[in-house]
C-alpha positions in Angstrom: 0.2 -26.5 0.8 -1.4 -28.4 3.2 -0.4 -25.5 5.7 -2.2 -22.9 3.8 -5.4 -25.0 3.6 -4.8 -26.0 7.4 -4.6 -29.9 7.1 -1.5 -29.8 8.5 -1.1 -30.8 12.7 0.0 -27.8 14.0 -3.3 -26.4 12.7 -5.1 -28.3 14.6 -5.1 -25.6 17.3 -7.5 -23.0 15.6 -10.9 -23.4 16.9 -13.7 -23.0 14.1 -14.2 -19.3 14.4 -10.1 -18.7 13.8 -10.8 -20.8 10.9 -13.3 -19.2 9.0 -11.8 -15.9 9.9 -8.7 -17.1 8.2 -10.2 -18.4 5.0 -12.2 -15.0 4.9 -9.2 -13.2 4.8 -7.3 -15.3 1.9 -10.2 -15.0 0.2 -10.5 -11.4 0.4 -6.4 -11.2 -0.7 -7.7 -13.1 -4.1 -10.8 -10.6 -4.8 -8.2 -7.9 -4.7 -6.4 -9.1 -7.8 -9.8 -10.0 -9.3 -10.0 -7.3 -12.4 -13.2 -5.7 -12.8 -15.4 -7.9 -10.2 -16.3 -5.5 -8.0 -19.4 -7.6 -6.7 -17.3 -10.6 -5.7 -15.0 -8.1 -3.7 -17.7 -6.5 -1.8 -19.5 -10.1 -1.4 -16.0 -11.5 0.6 -15.3 -8.3 2.5 -19.1 -8.4 3.8 -17.9 -11.8 4.7 -15.2 -10.9 6.6 -16.8 -8.0 8.0 -19.6 -10.6 9.5 -17.1 -13.0 10.8 -15.5 -10.5 12.7 -18.3 -9.1 14.2 -19.5 -12.8 15.5 -15.6 -13.4 16.2 -16.0 -11.9 19.8 -18.2 -10.5 22.7 -18.8 -7.0 22.1 -18.0 -6.3 25.5 -14.5 -7.1 24.5 -15.1 -5.1 21.7 -15.9 -2.2 23.5 -12.3 -2.8 25.9 -10.2 -3.5 23.0 -11.6 -0.2 21.1 -10.6 1.9 24.0 -6.7 0.2 24.5 -6.5 0.7 21.1 -6.3 5.1 20.3 -5.3 4.8 16.7 -9.0 2.3 15.6 -11.1 5.5 17.1 -9.0 8.0 15.2 -10.0 5.8 12.0 -13.4 5.7 12.7 -13.4 9.3 13.9 -11.5 10.2 10.6 -14.4 8.5 8.5 -16.9 10.3 10.6 -15.6 13.7 9.6 -16.0 12.6 6.0 -19.5 12.1 6.3 -20.0 15.5 7.9 -18.0 17.0 5.0 -19.9 14.9 2.9 -23.1 17.2 4.3 -21.5 20.4 3.6 -20.2 19.8 0.3 -22.2 21.9 -2.6 -21.4 18.7 -5.1 -22.8 15.8 -3.4 -22.7 13.3 -5.9 -18.8 13.8 -5.7 -19.4 13.6 -2.1 -21.7 10.6 -2.4 -18.8 8.7 -4.7 -15.9 9.5 -2.4 -17.7 8.2 0.7 -18.5 4.8 -0.9 -15.1 4.5 -2.4 -13.5 4.9 1.0 -15.8 2.8 2.9 -12.7 0.4 3.9 -11.7 2.6 6.0 -14.2 2.5 8.2 -15.3 -1.2 8.8 -11.8 -2.6 8.5 -11.6 -0.7 11.9 -14.8 -1.5 13.3 -14.3 -5.6 12.1 -10.8 -6.3 11.9 -9.8 -3.6 14.4 -12.0 -4.8 17.1 -10.2 -8.5 17.2 -7.5 -9.9 19.0 -5.3 -12.5 16.3 -2.9 -14.7 17.9 0.8 -15.1 16.9 -0.3 -18.7 15.2 -3.1 -17.0 13.0 -0.8 -14.0 12.4 1.8 -16.0 10.8 -1.0 -18.2 8.7 -2.3 -15.2 7.3 1.4 -13.7 6.5 2.1 -16.7 4.7 -1.3 -16.8 2.6 -0.9 -13.0 2.0 2.8 -14.2 0.5 1.4 -17.3 -1.4 -1.5 -15.3 -3.1 0.8 -12.5 -4.0 3.8 -14.7 -5.2 0.9 -16.7 -7.5 -0.4 -13.3 -8.9 2.4 -12.0 -9.9 3.2 -15.5 -11.6 0.5 -15.3 -14.0 1.1 -11.4 -14.4 4.4 -12.4 -15.8 3.3 -15.1 -18.0 0.7 -13.1 -19.3 2.8 -10.2 -20.1 5.2 -12.7 -22.0 2.6 -13.8 -24.4 2.0 -10.3 -25.1 5.3 -9.5 -25.6 5.9 -12.1 -27.9 2.6 -11.1 -30.1 3.5 -7.8 -30.0 7.4 -8.0 -30.2 7.2 -5.1 -27.9 9.8 -5.2 -24.4 8.1 -2.3 -22.7 4.9 -4.7 -22.4 7.3 -6.6 -19.5 7.3 -3.6 -17.5 5.2 -0.9 -15.2 1.2 -0.7 -15.3 1.6 -3.1 -18.4 3.0 -6.2 -16.0 -0.5 -5.7 -14.0 -2.7 -5.2 -16.6 -4.5 -8.3 -16.4 -5.2 -8.0 -12.7 -6.1 -4.1 -13.5 -3.9 -2.4 -10.8 -1.5 0.2 -10.8 1.9 -1.0 -10.8 2.5 1.4 -7.7 0.3 -0.4 -5.6 1.2 -4.1 -6.9 5.0 -2.8 -5.9 4.0 -1.5 -2.7 2.0 -5.4 -1.8 5.4 -6.7 -2.9 7.9 -4.6 -0.6 5.0 -5.6 2.6 5.1 -9.7 1.0 8.9 -10.0 1.3 9.4 -8.3 4.8 6.3 -10.9 5.9 8.5 -13.4 4.2 11.6 -12.4 6.2 9.8 -11.9 9.5 8.4 -15.8 9.2 11.9 -17.0 7.9 13.9 -15.6 11.0 11.2 -16.6 13.6 11.7 -20.3 12.1 7.5 -20.1 11.6 6.1 -23.2 10.9 3.5 -21.3 8.2 6.5 -21.9 5.8 6.7 -25.7 4.6 9.6 -25.3 2.3 12.4 -23.1 2.9 14.5 -23.6 -0.5 11.0 -22.7 -2.0 11.0 -19.7 0.0 13.7 -18.8 -0.9 13.3 -18.6 -4.6 9.9 -17.0 -4.0 11.5 -14.2 -2.7 14.5 -13.9 -5.6 11.5 -14.0 -8.2 9.3 -11.6 -6.4 12.3 -9.1 -6.1 13.1 -9.5 -9.9 9.4 -9.0 -10.5 9.4 -5.7 -8.1 12.2 -4.5 -10.3 10.5 -5.0 -13.3 6.9 -3.0 -12.0 9.5 0.2 -12.2 7.8 2.2 -9.0 10.5 4.7 -7.8 8.8 5.0 -4.7 8.8 1.2 -4.0 12.4 0.5 -5.4 13.8 3.4 -3.1 12.2 2.6 0.1 12.8 -1.7 -0.6 16.7 -1.0 -1.1 17.0 1.7 1.6 15.6 -0.6 4.2 17.9 -3.2 2.6 20.9 -1.0 3.1 20.0 0.0 6.5 19.9 -3.4 8.1 22.9 -4.3 5.9 24.7 -1.4 8.3 22.8 -2.1 11.5 24.0 -5.6 11.0 27.9 -4.9 10.5 27.9 -2.6 13.4 26.1 -4.5 15.7 27.6 -7.7 14.9 31.1 -6.5 14.0 30.8 -8.7 11.2 32.5 -6.4 8.9 33.4 -8.7 5.8 30.2 -10.7 6.3 28.2 -8.0 6.2 30.4 -5.9 3.4 29.8 -9.0 1.3 26.0 -9.2 1.9 26.2 -5.3 0.5 28.3 -6.1 -2.5 25.8 -8.8 -3.2 23.0 -6.1 -3.1 24.4 -4.0 -5.4 25.8 -6.4 -7.7 22.6 -7.4 -8.2 21.0 -4.1 -8.6 23.7 -3.5 -11.3 22.8 -6.9 -13.1 19.0 -5.8 -12.7 19.5 -2.5 -14.4 21.1 -4.3 -17.4 18.9 -7.3 -17.7 16.0 -4.3 -17.1 16.7 -1.1 -18.6 13.5 0.2 -19.2 13.4 0.5 -15.6 16.2 3.0 -15.3 14.6 5.1 -18.1 11.5 5.7 -14.9 14.9 7.1 -12.7 16.1 9.3 -16.0 12.9 11.2 -15.1 13.9 12.7 -11.7 16.6 15.1 -13.7 14.2 17.1 -15.6 12.1 18.6 -12.9 11.5 21.8 -14.1 7.8 22.8 -15.5 5.6 25.6 -17.1 2.2 25.2 -16.3 1.4 25.9 -20.0 3.4 23.3 -21.6 1.5 21.4 -24.4 3.9 18.7 -25.0 2.8 14.8 -24.2 3.9 13.4 -21.0 7.2 10.6 -20.9 6.9 6.9 -20.8 9.4 4.4 -19.5 9.3 2.9 -22.8 10.4 6.0 -25.1 13.5 8.5 -24.9 12.8 11.0 -22.0 13.1 14.7 -23.1 13.7 17.7 -21.0 10.5 19.5 -22.7 8.2 16.7 -21.7 6.0 16.2 -18.9 7.1 13.3 -16.5 6.3 11.8 -13.0 8.2 14.0 -11.3 7.8 17.8 -12.6 4.0 16.9 -13.0 3.7 15.8 -9.7 5.7 18.9 -8.4 2.9 21.2 -10.8 0.3 19.4 -9.2 1.6 20.0 -5.5 2.0 23.4 -6.4 -1.7 24.1 -7.3 -2.9 22.3 -4.4 -0.7 24.3 -1.6 -2.6 26.9 -2.8 -6.0 25.0 -2.0 -4.4 24.1 1.2 -3.5 27.2 2.0 -7.1 29.0 1.2 -9.3 26.0 3.1 -6.0 25.3 5.8 -8.8 25.5 8.7 -12.4 24.1 7.7 -11.0 22.3 4.3 -12.6 22.3 0.8 -14.7 19.4 1.8 -14.6 15.9 0.7 -17.1 16.7 -2.9 -15.8 19.9 -3.8 -12.1 19.6 -3.2 -11.7 18.0 -6.8 -13.5 20.7 -8.4 -11.6 23.4 -6.6 -7.9 22.0 -7.7 -9.6 21.7 -11.2 -10.6 25.6 -11.2 -6.9 26.4 -10.2 -5.6 24.3 -12.7 -7.7 26.4 -15.4 -7.2 29.8 -13.9 -3.0 28.6 -14.5 -3.8 27.2 -17.8 -2.4 23.7 -16.6 -4.4 22.3 -19.4 -2.7 18.7 -19.2 -3.7 18.1 -15.7 -7.1 19.9 -15.9 -7.8 17.5 -19.5 -6.8 14.6 -17.3 -8.4 15.5 -13.8 -5.3 14.8 -12.0 -5.9 14.2 -8.3 -3.3 15.7 -5.9 -0.9 12.9 -5.9 -0.4 13.4 -2.6 -2.5 12.0 0.5 -1.3 14.1 3.0 -2.0 17.3 0.9 -5.2 15.7 -0.1 -6.1 15.4 3.4 -5.0 18.5 4.6 -7.2 20.4 1.4 -10.5 18.2 2.0 -10.7 18.5 5.9 -8.3 21.4 7.3 -6.0 21.0 10.2 -8.0 19.4 12.4 -8.6 17.1 9.8 -5.1 16.4 9.2 -3.9 15.8 12.7 -6.7 12.9 13.0 -5.3 11.1 10.3 -1.8 11.8 11.2 -2.2 10.5 14.3 -4.7 7.7 13.3 -2.6 6.4 10.0 0.8 7.2 11.0 2.1 8.5 14.1 0.2 6.5 16.7 0.4 3.1 14.8 4.0 3.6 14.2 4.6 5.0 18.3 2.7 1.0 18.5 4.9 -0.9 16.9 8.0 0.5 18.7 6.8 0.4 21.9 5.8 -3.6 20.9 9.3 -4.2 19.0 7.4 -5.0 16.2 9.7 -4.6 13.0 7.1 -6.1 11.0 4.1 -3.6 11.8 7.0 -0.6 11.9 8.4 -1.9 8.2 4.5 -1.8 7.1 3.4 1.3 8.5 6.4 2.9 7.1 6.2 1.7 3.6 2.2 2.8 3.7 3.5 6.3 4.9 6.1 6.8 2.5 3.9 5.4 -0.4 1.3 7.9 0.4 3.9 11.0 -0.6 3.3 10.0 -4.7 -0.1 9.5 -4.5 -3.3 10.2 -3.5 -4.3 6.6 -1.8 -7.3 7.2 -0.8 -8.8 8.4 -4.2 -8.1 4.9 -5.4 -10.2 1.8 -4.2 -6.5 -0.5 -3.8 -5.4 2.0 -1.5 -8.3 2.2 0.8 -8.1 -1.6 0.6 -4.3 -1.2 1.7 -4.4 1.7 4.2 -7.7 0.1 6.1 -7.1 -3.9 6.3 -3.5 -3.5 7.4 -3.5 -0.9 9.4 -6.2 -2.3 11.1 -4.2 -5.9 10.9 -2.0 -4.8 13.0 -4.1 -3.3 15.9 -5.8 -6.6 16.3 -2.4 -8.9 16.4 -1.1 -6.8 19.3 -2.1 -8.8 22.7 -4.8 -6.7 24.7 -3.7 -5.4 28.1 -2.9 -7.8 30.7 -2.1 -10.3 28.8 1.0 -12.2 28.4 3.0 -11.4 25.2 
């Protein structure tokens, strides 16, 4: 606890400006999980931005901007939003989207133009881990209380598990992915940010269980795929076949136990076997707390149907884009034409961030987005051998496949902050790593 408050002896190296930035970012992490408190969240973000703007000289910011091509592209991408809003017919929707996506601009021009040294980076990551773990514990306690009243185990899974913080499980599952690998990163390097090793491993075990209960398919598949990849890589590189095999076997056994203890998570994956659809199907959408049948809409086939409609929109507006204020209206028109009443009634977005960007801004906007948010950040992570950065970028990139992250406040906060943070912890040109 002393280290998280910067009261330990090792924290004496931090200057006043570093302390202010640290506590501002920690407060931002907390505010992300405060339900229905946008004013508090905005005030804290404003404080972080102000601290960042005063953190280093303007001349240094300009120099860092010239070095960080991804930050230039992220800023250009938001400028494209403003231009698109001007050409939109639905100005009200355009202004709503501009306000929602402000984090995609303010974090790059604030956090993205700083240099955060490794010692401070470790403390920020540790604060993130502790806040995520504490939030998970509170959510679980609340859900258990609801379960005891309702006598329905469904309240221990998926979105019900994060209802207290008003956050969709798919976003919180991604956050836990990031926290888990931040933990592993700090443990591997023996960072002084971790005071109690035993408690750290206990926290990791708890987060893995909580993560499974969230039942986010994309988060579970990406997390365990990474575990398996590095498990096999460890076996082949170190030639410790017995030890590596035991680790992989342990992972498989743990997965089987989790499925046995939390069977409703498996129900989410059973939807994937029913991928066919009819646009005019009026059946109810399946739920993890009920049997899944072939005649229902489910998380898989409804996305395939939405993507089919969005692909038609992309084909029509591939060059100039449908514009930020009009893309949803034009998608709704396609739903209506195809008698896709389920999607029309619920105003479904495109459920794919890449499709959304392509439909909204056309080919130029898509290239700017792809380079600024995925390609160049990943290239930098590889060049700097930043494994944690590469994993964070990879998780974010994969998570944008089944969801339109930029249509949600949490998605914009995660993309804007973490990509800017990864740029900020990369040493400036000419400095010693």
